[in-house]
C-alpha positions as CSV (number, residue, x, y, z in Angstrom):
1,M,-20.8,12.5,12.0
2,S,-19.3,13.5,8.0
3,T,-16.8,10.8,7.1
4,Y,-15.7,13.9,5.2
5,R,-13.9,17.1,5.1
6,Y,-14.5,20.0,2.8
7,R,-13.0,23.6,2.1
8,P,-14.2,25.5,-0.7
9,G,-11.5,27.4,-2.8
10,R,-11.4,29.7,-5.5
11,T,-10.4,28.3,-8.9
12,P,-11.4,25.5,-10.9
13,L,-8.8,23.3,-9.3
14,L,-10.1,20.7,-6.7
15,I,-7.8,18.4,-4.9
16,S,-9.5,14.7,-3.8
17,I,-7.7,13.1,-0.8
18,P,-9.5,9.7,-0.9
19,H,-7.2,8.2,1.3
20,G,-5.8,10.2,3.9
21,G,-8.6,9.5,7.1
22,T,-7.7,7.5,9.9
23,K,-10.9,7.0,11.7
24,L,-12.6,3.9,12.3
25,P,-16.1,3.1,13.4
26,A,-15.8,1.1,17.0
27,E,-17.2,-1.8,15.6
28,V,-14.7,-2.3,12.6
29,A,-11.9,-1.6,14.8
30,A,-12.9,-4.3,17.0
31,S,-13.2,-7.0,14.1
32,M,-10.0,-5.7,13.0
33,T,-6.4,-7.4,14.1
34,P,-3.6,-5.4,16.4
35,E,-1.0,-4.6,13.0
36,A,-4.3,-3.8,10.2
37,L,-5.1,-1.7,13.5
38,N,-1.7,0.5,12.8
39,L,-3.5,1.7,9.2
40,P,-0.2,0.4,7.0
41,D,-1.7,1.3,3.9
42,T,-3.0,4.5,4.5
43,D,-1.6,7.4,2.6
44,W,-0.1,9.3,5.3
45,H,0.2,12.9,6.2
46,V,-1.2,13.9,2.7
47,E,-3.5,16.3,3.6
48,H,-0.7,18.4,5.2
49,L,1.9,18.1,2.7
50,Y,-0.8,19.8,0.7
51,G,-1.1,22.7,3.0
52,F,-0.3,25.5,0.5
53,A,-4.0,24.2,-1.6
54,D,-6.0,26.9,0.4
55,E,-3.2,29.5,-0.5
56,I,-3.1,28.9,-3.9
57,G,-7.4,29.0,-3.7
58,A,-7.8,25.1,-4.8
59,S,-11.2,23.2,-3.5
60,V,-10.4,20.2,-1.2
61,I,-12.1,17.3,0.2
62,A,-10.4,14.5,2.3
63,A,-12.0,11.6,3.6
64,S,-11.4,11.7,7.6
65,Q,-12.6,7.4,7.4
66,S,-9.4,5.0,6.7
67,R,-9.7,3.4,3.0
68,Y,-10.1,-0.1,5.5
69,V,-13.9,0.9,5.9
70,V,-14.3,1.3,2.4
71,D,-12.2,2.1,-0.5
72,L,-13.3,5.8,-1.8
73,N,-11.2,4.9,-5.6
74,R,-12.8,1.7,-6.1
75,P,-15.7,1.4,-8.2
76,P,-19.1,0.6,-6.0
77,D,-19.5,-3.1,-8.0
78,N,-15.6,-4.1,-7.0
79,K,-14.9,-4.4,-10.8
80,A,-11.6,-4.6,-11.2
81,L,-9.4,-1.5,-12.6
82,Y,-6.2,-3.4,-13.6
83,P,-8.0,-6.7,-15.3
84,G,-5.7,-9.6,-14.6
85,V,-3.5,-7.9,-12.4
86,R,-3.6,-8.5,-8.5
87,G,-5.3,-5.4,-6.9
88,T,-7.3,-4.2,-3.6
89,D,-10.8,-4.6,-3.5
90,L,-13.8,-2.1,-2.3
91,V,-13.8,-3.1,1.2
92,P,-10.3,-4.9,1.5
93,T,-9.5,-7.9,3.7
94,T,-5.8,-8.3,3.1
95,T,-3.0,-5.0,3.3
96,F,-0.8,-4.4,0.6
97,A,1.5,-6.4,3.1
98,D,-0.5,-9.6,2.0
99,Q,-1.8,-10.0,5.8
100,P,-5.4,-10.2,7.2
101,I,-6.9,-7.3,8.3
102,Y,-10.0,-8.8,10.1
103,L,-9.6,-11.4,12.6
104,P,-10.8,-15.1,11.7
105,G,-14.4,-15.0,10.7
106,K,-14.8,-11.3,11.5
107,E,-14.6,-9.9,7.5
108,P,-17.8,-8.0,7.0
109,N,-20.4,-9.5,4.8
110,G,-22.4,-8.4,1.5
111,R,-24.5,-6.6,3.4
112,E,-22.2,-5.0,5.9
113,V,-20.1,-3.7,2.6
114,Q,-23.2,-2.1,1.2
115,A,-23.8,-0.2,4.5
116,R,-20.2,1.0,3.8
117,V,-20.7,2.1,0.6
118,E,-23.8,3.9,1.2
119,T,-22.8,5.7,4.5
120,D,-18.9,6.4,3.0
121,W,-18.5,5.6,-0.5
122,L,-21.8,7.4,-1.9
123,P,-21.3,10.8,0.4
124,Y,-17.9,11.3,-0.6
125,H,-18.8,10.5,-4.2
126,A,-21.6,13.0,-4.1
127,R,-19.9,15.8,-2.7
128,V,-17.3,15.3,-5.6
129,A,-19.4,15.1,-8.7
130,Q,-21.2,18.4,-7.0
131,E,-18.3,20.4,-6.6
132,L,-16.9,19.9,-10.3
133,V,-20.3,20.4,-11.7
134,W,-20.3,23.9,-9.7
135,L,-16.7,24.3,-10.2
136,H,-17.4,23.9,-14.3
137,D,-20.6,26.1,-13.8
138,R,-18.7,28.5,-12.4
139,F,-15.3,28.8,-14.5
140,G,-16.1,27.1,-17.8
141,V,-13.6,23.8,-16.4
142,A,-13.0,22.1,-13.7
143,V,-9.7,20.2,-13.1
144,L,-9.9,17.4,-10.3
145,W,-6.1,16.5,-8.9
146,D,-6.7,13.2,-6.7
147,A,-4.0,13.1,-4.6
148,H,-2.5,9.3,-3.1
149,S,1.1,8.1,-1.7
150,I,2.2,4.9,-1.1
151,C,4.9,3.1,-0.1
152,S,8.0,2.8,-2.2
153,T,8.3,-0.6,-2.6
154,V,5.1,-2.8,-2.5
155,P,5.6,-6.6,-3.8
156,R,2.2,-7.5,-3.8
157,L,1.4,-4.5,-6.8
158,F,5.1,-4.4,-8.5
159,Q,8.2,-5.4,-8.2
160,G,11.4,-3.0,-7.4
161,R,11.1,0.4,-6.4
162,L,8.6,2.8,-7.1
163,P,9.2,6.3,-9.0
164,D,8.6,9.2,-6.7
165,F,6.0,10.5,-8.5
166,N,3.4,8.8,-10.5
167,L,0.8,10.6,-12.3
168,G,-2.2,8.9,-14.1
169,T,-4.2,9.8,-17.0
170,N,-5.8,6.6,-18.0
171,N,-3.6,6.7,-20.9
172,Q,-4.4,10.6,-21.6
173,L,-8.4,9.3,-21.6
174,T,-9.0,11.8,-18.2
175,A,-7.6,15.0,-19.5
176,D,-5.9,17.0,-21.9
177,P,-2.6,15.0,-23.0
178,A,-0.7,18.3,-22.8
179,L,-1.4,17.8,-19.4
180,G,0.5,15.2,-18.3
181,R,3.3,15.6,-20.4
182,S,3.5,19.1,-19.0
183,L,3.0,17.9,-15.0
184,L,5.8,15.2,-16.1
185,A,8.1,17.6,-17.3
186,I,8.0,19.9,-14.2
187,V,9.2,16.8,-11.9
188,Q,11.9,16.0,-14.3
189,G,12.9,20.0,-14.6
190,T,13.8,19.5,-10.9
191,K,16.3,16.8,-11.6
192,Q,15.7,16.1,-7.8
193,Y,12.7,12.6,-8.6
194,S,12.1,9.7,-10.7
195,A,9.0,10.2,-12.0
196,V,6.8,8.6,-14.9
197,L,3.5,9.0,-16.7
198,N,0.6,6.1,-17.3
199,G,3.3,3.6,-15.9
200,R,2.2,0.8,-13.3
201,F,-0.9,3.6,-11.9
202,K,-3.1,4.8,-14.1
203,G,-5.5,6.6,-12.3
204,G,-7.9,4.9,-9.8
205,Y,-11.9,5.0,-10.2
206,I,-12.2,8.4,-9.3
207,T,-9.7,9.6,-12.0
208,R,-11.4,7.6,-14.8
209,H,-14.8,8.3,-13.3
210,Y,-14.8,11.8,-13.5
211,G,-12.1,12.6,-16.2
212,R,-14.0,14.0,-18.7
213,P,-11.9,16.2,-20.9
214,A,-13.9,16.6,-23.9
215,S,-16.7,18.1,-21.3
216,G,-14.4,20.4,-19.9
217,V,-13.2,18.4,-16.5
218,H,-10.2,17.0,-16.4
219,A,-8.6,14.7,-13.7
220,I,-5.4,13.6,-12.9
221,Q,-3.8,11.6,-10.0
222,L,-0.8,11.4,-8.4
223,E,0.9,8.8,-6.4
224,L,3.9,10.0,-4.5
225,S,6.3,7.9,-3.2
226,Q,6.1,8.2,0.6
227,A,9.6,7.9,1.0
228,T,10.3,11.5,-0.4
229,Y,8.5,13.1,2.8
230,M,7.5,10.2,5.5
231,D,9.3,7.3,7.5
232,E,7.6,4.5,5.7
233,S,7.7,2.1,8.9
234,H,4.9,2.4,11.7
235,P,4.6,5.0,13.4
236,Y,4.9,6.2,9.5
237,T,6.5,10.2,11.0
238,F,6.3,12.9,9.2
239,R,9.4,14.7,8.4
240,P,9.6,18.1,7.2
241,D,13.2,17.8,6.4
242,L,11.9,15.5,3.5
243,A,8.5,17.3,2.6
244,A,10.5,20.9,2.5
245,R,11.7,19.7,-0.6
246,V,9.1,18.1,-2.6
247,A,5.9,20.3,-1.4
248,P,7.0,23.1,-3.8
249,I,6.9,20.8,-6.3
250,L,3.8,19.8,-5.9
251,R,3.2,23.4,-5.2
252,A,4.2,24.1,-8.8
253,M,2.3,21.4,-10.6
254,L,-1.0,22.7,-9.0
255,L,-0.3,26.3,-10.0
256,F,0.6,25.0,-13.4
257,L,-3.1,23.5,-13.5
258,I,-4.7,26.6,-12.4
259,D,-2.6,29.1,-14.8
260,W,-3.6,26.4,-17.8
261,T,-7.2,26.8,-16.8
262,R,-6.9,30.5,-17.8
263,K,-5.2,30.4,-20.7
264,S,-7.1,27.1,-22.5
265,S,-10.2,28.4,-24.7
266,V,-12.5,26.5,-22.3
267,G,-11.7,28.4,-19.4
268,T,-12.1,31.6,-20.5
269,R,-14.7,33.0,-18.3
270,F,-11.8,32.2,-15.7
271,A,-10.5,35.0,-14.5
272,G,-8.7,34.1,-11.1
């Protein structure tokens, strides 16, 4: 059984959704606490929020397994993304709220962690890498949009309320600097939401690993505050009234990226 879903598009844009999955293998679920089984740290409804992806011609890859099985946006060696700052692990054992994920004595050992890397982490990344190579070969350019969402307040990770739109290009290393600035301007121009570029979230492993702008592969991460489109407490209900306001902005940002690939010098082979 595949641990991700993939849909091909017709443009140089690939949308990655690594944290939206909710499936748990039976043996993993049996070892988890009742609270963790609610999957509070899921990027809830993100694939639904980007429901316009097929219409605009983006390819989509979305994890089906929960990030509690293995975090696809962490390096396989579990090296810290933000040295000196407390983060979350490749296979997390505590939630963002610092609650245990596993029942006492049921935490996965090193062999189990490696097994999850092999069955979940590696296939997802193999497909992302394959798709980016294919897009670059076909169009002369590829853009990876790593789509995330997070609770608007996570004291373990940051103080205060998170901005609504958190764009990351690892301090302009993973994408043409003009892209980050332009995307930020799109959000700010709406005057509806707060936004920041390379603030607390600069992009996780996916953005940092695949973004190679000098080679024509650009990667951008967006951490979207869940308060903009859903109820942030269990059962984490999708809010169509809120989503109707934020989805057009997401769509405008991705259409900008697609248009940029048409106009960029490295994307002259892309005619749409």
